[in-house]
C-alpha positions as CSV (number, residue, x, y, z in Angstrom):
1,M,15.2,9.3,6.5
2,A,14.6,5.8,5.3
3,R,13.5,4.4,1.9
4,V,10.5,2.2,2.0
5,Y,8.7,0.3,-0.7
6,F,4.9,0.0,-1.2
7,H,4.1,-3.4,-2.8
8,C,0.4,-4.0,-3.5
9,S,-1.1,-7.5,-3.8
10,S,-4.3,-9.5,-3.9
11,S,-5.3,-13.0,-4.7
12,G,-5.3,-12.0,-8.3
13,G,-2.2,-9.9,-8.8
14,V,0.9,-8.2,-7.5
15,W,2.3,-4.7,-8.1
16,I,6.0,-4.2,-7.1
17,D,7.3,-0.8,-6.1
18,R,10.8,-0.7,-7.5
19,S,11.7,2.9,-6.6
20,G,10.3,3.3,-3.1
21,Q,10.0,6.6,-1.3
22,A,11.9,8.3,1.5
23,V,10.0,8.7,4.8
24,S,11.0,10.0,8.2
25,D,9.1,7.5,10.3
26,L,6.4,4.8,10.3
27,A,3.6,7.3,10.7
28,E,4.7,9.0,7.4
29,A,5.0,5.5,5.7
30,R,1.4,4.7,6.8
31,D,0.1,8.0,5.5
32,R,1.9,7.4,2.2
33,A,0.4,3.9,2.0
34,A,-3.1,5.3,2.5
35,C,-2.5,7.9,-0.2
36,I,-1.4,5.1,-2.6
37,I,-4.5,3.2,-1.8
38,R,-6.7,6.2,-2.4
39,S,-5.0,7.0,-5.7
40,L,-5.4,3.4,-7.0
41,I,-9.0,3.3,-6.1
42,M,-9.7,6.5,-7.9
43,E,-7.8,5.8,-11.1
44,R,-8.7,2.2,-11.8
45,G,-12.0,1.2,-13.3
46,A,-14.2,-1.6,-11.9
47,E,-11.5,-3.4,-9.9
48,D,-12.7,-5.0,-6.7
49,W,-10.2,-3.6,-4.2
50,R,-11.5,-5.4,-1.0
51,D,-8.9,-8.1,-0.9
52,W,-5.9,-5.9,-1.9
53,V,-3.3,-4.9,0.7
54,V,-0.1,-2.7,0.7
55,H,3.0,-4.4,2.0
56,V,5.4,-1.7,3.3
57,S,9.0,-3.0,3.3
58,D,12.4,-1.5,4.1
59,D,15.7,-1.5,2.0
60,S,16.4,-5.0,3.3
61,D,13.0,-6.2,2.0
62,D,11.9,-6.7,5.6
63,E,8.1,-6.1,5.9
64,L,7.4,-3.3,8.3
65,F,3.6,-3.5,8.1
66,V,0.6,-4.4,6.0
67,L,-2.2,-2.0,5.3
68,P,-5.4,-3.4,3.8
69,F,-7.3,-1.4,1.2
70,A,-10.4,-2.0,3.3
71,I,-9.0,0.6,5.8
72,V,-9.8,3.3,3.1
73,L,-12.8,1.6,1.5
74,G,-14.6,0.9,4.8
75,K,-16.8,-2.0,5.6
76,L,-19.6,-3.3,3.4
77,H,-23.1,-3.2,5.1
């Protein structure tokens, strides 16, 4: 188990995850990041989420990967 942090950012703002979550591997971290994206999209009003990303970092603050919100939103036509 490792603790990872899910920081969200865009050109207009940053949300810092101060508590993190325990995950067993990178696949679980990716799934959790996708869940965070979906929950933010569903709860927030008229926010334009297309330029937001989740930065997943470890306890040493080393970035493991970045997941764009667009992966959940899909492409505009």
